[in-house]
N, C-alpha and C positions, 0 to 999 in steps of 0.2 A: 634569520630565514638560516635553512640551515646554508652546506657550503653546495651540494648539487642543485637543491631546488634556486642558489642563487646562479648558478653554473646554467642551467635552462634558462635560465631569464636573460641573460646575457646571448646565450645561445641564440635563442627566436629573434631578441634585436638584430642578431649579427645575419641572418637569414634571410629577416624581412631586407634590410641595407643590400645583400647581393640580388635578390630578385630586381630591387629599383637598380641596382648598376648598370644586371643586364637589359631592363628595359628601357633604359635611359641610352645604352649606346647601340638599340638595335632602331630606337623611335629616330635617334638622330641619321642612323643609314639610312632610313626610310624617308628622311626629310622632313620631320617633324618641325616643326616652326622654334627658332631658336629659346623662345622664352616657356614651353613646356617643356623641351629638352634640361634646361637650367634648374625646374622646379623639378624634374623628375632624380637629376645628381643631386641638387644642393637640398633639399626635403628630404628625398627618400635615398639616398645611397648616402651621404658625406656624414648626413645629420645626425640619422638613424644609427650609424657606427659610432658616433660622439657620446650618445643618449647610452649605448651600450656601454661602453666603456667609462663614462662619468659617473653612473649609478655606484661600480666599485672603487673608482681612481680618488675620487673627488673626496666622500668621506673619510679615506685613509689618509689622504692629504693633510688635512684639517683636523685628525688625529678622533675623529666620531666613526661610529655606524651610521648605516642608513637607518632612517626610524622609521619609516615609511615601505618597508617590505612589499605591499601591495601596487605603491605607486605603477612599477613598469607593467606588470599585469593591465593596469587600467590605462597607462598612458599609450602603448603600442597599436592597439587596436584606432586610437584617436587619431595619432599623428602616422599611421599609414593610411588609413583613409583619406586623413587629410593631402596626402601628398600627391596621392591619386586620381582624387577628385581635382584638384584644383591643377595638375598638370591635363589632366582628360579633358576638363571644362576648355583651358586654355589653349589646349588645340584644335578647339572642336569636336574632339570626337565626344565627349560628352553634352548634354544642355545644362547652360548657365546655372540653373537652379542646384544640381551636383557639383558645379562649383564654390557657391557659397555656403554648399552644407560641409564640403572638403575645408575652405578656410576656417568654418567655423570649429568644425570635428579638431583641425590643427592648434587651433588656439587654445581648443580647451586638455589638451592633451599637454602642451607645454604648460599651459600652467599647474598641470599635474607633475609634471615635473620639478620645473623650478620651485612650487610649492613645498616637494617632497624633498628639495636638498636643501631649502630656506631654512627647513624645520630641521633639518637635521644640523646643519651647520651654526643653528642658535647658539649664540654666545660664544662664537668665535666667527663671525661673517669677516673677516680681515685675512684670518687665514694668521692667528699669532703663534697660534698652535699647529706646528706641522706635520705631526708624527715622525720627525724625523729622528732615528735612534741616532746613539751616544760612537758608534765607530761613523757617523755619518756626522757629524755636530759643524764641520766646517764649509757644510753644506745649507746650512739653517740660514745663513741672511740671504741667499739666493732663492731659498724653497717658500720664505715667508715671504720677501717683494712677489715672485709671484705669484702665490695664494692670493693677494690682493686685489687681483686682474680678473678671478674667475666669476667674482659676483659681478663685474662687470661687461663679463661675458652674459652671465645669465640675462643682464638689462637689457643689452640689445638682442638676446633671443625673446623677450618677452614684448619689447616696444615693435622689434620686425613683425614680430606674427600677427600680434594688431593690427600693424600696416595694413599687412596681408590680408587679413580678416576685415579691415572697414574698406578693402579695395572690390571686394564680393557683397556688402550685405550694408543694411543700410547704419552701422556703425559711423560714427566722425570721423572722418577723415586726419590723419596727420599733413598737414601744410596741404599740399594738394590732391594729397593721394595719387600721385605717378606712383607705378610699380616697382619701375627700376629702385626706388628708396626700399621698400622692403626688402631686396634681391641683395643690395649694399648690405643693409645692417642684418641678416641674418647670414651671408656668406663673410664680410671683411668683420662685422664687428662680433659675430659668434663664434662660426666654425675659424678663422683663420687667428682672432684671440686666443679660442683656446689651446689651437695649435702651439702658439709661441706662450703660452705660460704653462700648460702643461707641459708641454714638450722641454724646457728650460728647468723641470723635474725628472723627466721620465727619461730624455736621451741623454742625458750626460749619466746616469748608469749602466744604460745598456753601454755606453762607450769606455765608463770607467773613467773619465775626463770632467775637468771642469770648465763651465762656458766663460770668456772674459766677461768680468762684473760690468766693465763700461757699457758691453754690448747689451746685455742684461739692462741695464739701466735706461738706455734708450730706446730698446727694442718694444719694450712694454708699453709704457706711457706714448709713444708713437703707436703704435696697434690701438690702442684703447682709442687715442683722439681722434685719429685719420678718418675711421668707416663714419662717426658722427656728422663731423666735415662733410664727407662727399655725400651723402646720404641728405642735407643739407642744402648742398651744394649743385646736386645734380637739375636740370641736363649740361649749365656749366655755369662759370663765373668763378670769382676768385677762392670764394669758401669751395668750391673744387677743387681747382687747384692746388690748395693749402694742405688740402686733406689727400688729395693724389700724392702730394711729395712726403708726407708723414707715411702714409700706408708703403710707400716705396721704400720710406729708411726703412721701417717696420721690417719688410720680407728681408730687405739686402741685408741687413744688419743680423736676423736670423739665419741666412744663408751661408754668412759669413762665420757667426758663432759655430754653426755646426760643421764647416767645414775646418773651424781650427780645432776643433775637440774631434773630428774624425782623421786628420792627418796625425796628431799625437798620440792619437791611439793604437793598439796592437791588434784592438779587434776589425775583424772583417765579416760580420755577418750580412746574411743576405738581404737583411732588411733593410741595411743601411742606405744602399746602391739607389730603391726607388725615394727614399726621401731625399737623399742628395738628387736624384734629376726631379725631382716635384718642388724642391726649394729651387733652381735654375729653372725649373718654368714660370716659379714667380717671379726670380728675377726679370728674367724676357717679358714678364704681361707686366709689369711696372713700369719698365721702360715703354711697352706702347703706350700703358695709359698715360704716359708725359709726354708720349709724343702724340694724341690727341688733345692734350691740351692748347698745344701748340698750331697742329693742322686742323684741328675739328672730330668730332665723331665719324669717320667714315665704317660706315657698313663692314667692311673687309677688316678693320680693325677692331672694332668692336667684337664683332663675334671670332676672334684670333684672341685679342684677349681675355674675352668670359671663358674660352676652353680651357685657354693657358695656368687661369686662374684655379676654375673648377675642377677640370683630369687632374690638371699637373700639379698645382700647386697645393691644391684640399687633395683630389683624392690620388696622385702618388703618393704622397705622403700617410695620406690614410693606411695604403698598401701595406707599404714600409712598416708601421706600427706595428698593423696587426701581427706582420710577420715575425716579431719579438714574442708577441705571445704563443704564439702559434705555429711554431717553426717546423718548414716543411718537410726537413728533412726526418722528422721523428714520425711522420706517418706512415703507417705500415700499410701501404695498400699502392697498385701500379700508378706509377705516375709523382710519387710523394719524392718528391728531391729540391737540394738547392737550385738541380740546372732547370726543373720544370718551374719553379718558382721566378728564376731569370728570365727564361721564355715570356711567361705571362709578363713579365714589367717590361719586357722586350715590345710585347705587341701592343702595351698600352701609350706607351711612352714613346715608339716607332709610331705606333697611328695617329698619334699626339701630333708630333714633328711634321710628319706627310700633310695630314690636313691642317696646320697653321700654315707652310709650305704653301699651299694651293689655293687657303685663301687669300694670304696675300698678295701668289703673286694672280691670282685669277684663272688659275687651272683648274676647273672643273673637275674633270678623273682624279687628280692627286686628292683631294675635297673628299669625293667619294672613296677612293683606294685607304686613304687614313683612317676612314670612319669604319671600313671595314675590318681593318686590322687592329683598329681597337676596340670593336664589338669580339674579334676571337680571344683577345686581350683579356676583357671584361667574362668571356665567357668562362675562358680557362681558370681563370681566380676565383670564380665561382664553384665552380669541381674541386679543385685543389682546396680552398676553405671549407666549403660544404664536406667534403671527405674528412677534413685535420678535425673539424669539429664532432661528425660522426663519432671519429675514433676516440676523441677525448673522451667523448658518452659511453663509451664501449668499454673503456680500455679493463 
């Protein structure tokens, strides 16, 4: 596939993700059910961004080229339809049969995505070949270890997508068919584990630093095992507690590794700040998760925990990483600047903070104000990134 064609493919995925980001925040502002907002944010925004970057980053990290160049063209309409159908039917905006169609389409799209990458990486599924050049030879041990967990994230994506489809269709369910199991398999098992595994390769190069290897050795196994135990242990019990503790260890360890590198680096790019804020939100979410293990799943804690993980840990981290690939200051159009990028981050992070405070204190106007601010941040980010992508296509 030519470079322009590959670029257009990535941009299409990102445009779809941006549309879902805005829809997610508007739906939350208008009072959509929590589960519907989760599907819009997780399936629609976070995972579509990860799909876009995985098609380019993962093959190169395994010293390969994408072997199925048509896969993104087939996968994108299936997963976009799937996310919209599942979210719409969950909210009651669409009939249930469209939810079943959406869940089936999502599973088919995921099969195309995982199958294309598995075929690409055949012969090197453990990632022993890292594609790391001689100037970075000292990074190979971490790169090789991180690579080994990418297929684990792919397995979570398959299992979580099957569990989602089974909850809408006659497919045999996993365990009891409890839908939050699928959400945790996809959110913690796929998205968060990919952030950890790819992050240990990507962020150190942006920072020109090295993560502490002891933390790498702790974060990745904990982040790989924790989601399975959480999904199996829901809604309560010792397996859930153990899985939550492991996932908290992974999040805190990754945040410490990023903080260590950030302090030691002399680089201060705009994209580092949303990553740091996202990881801080993840640490707070982990604390709330442990609190729920002690006092029970109170509705306000559940909602705050979900928002901190989805818009904070995953959402803000994704925003920060995209700023690394598409620097706001290089866009030659009105409003394209690091200042605008930081204002967008302020809207997303500030809105999240205000909403969480409103949820935990029971002050409804704060919840509404936080969602409104986050919606403004989402619209600003969508406009900024759309302009940057347009500029790249027409330069």
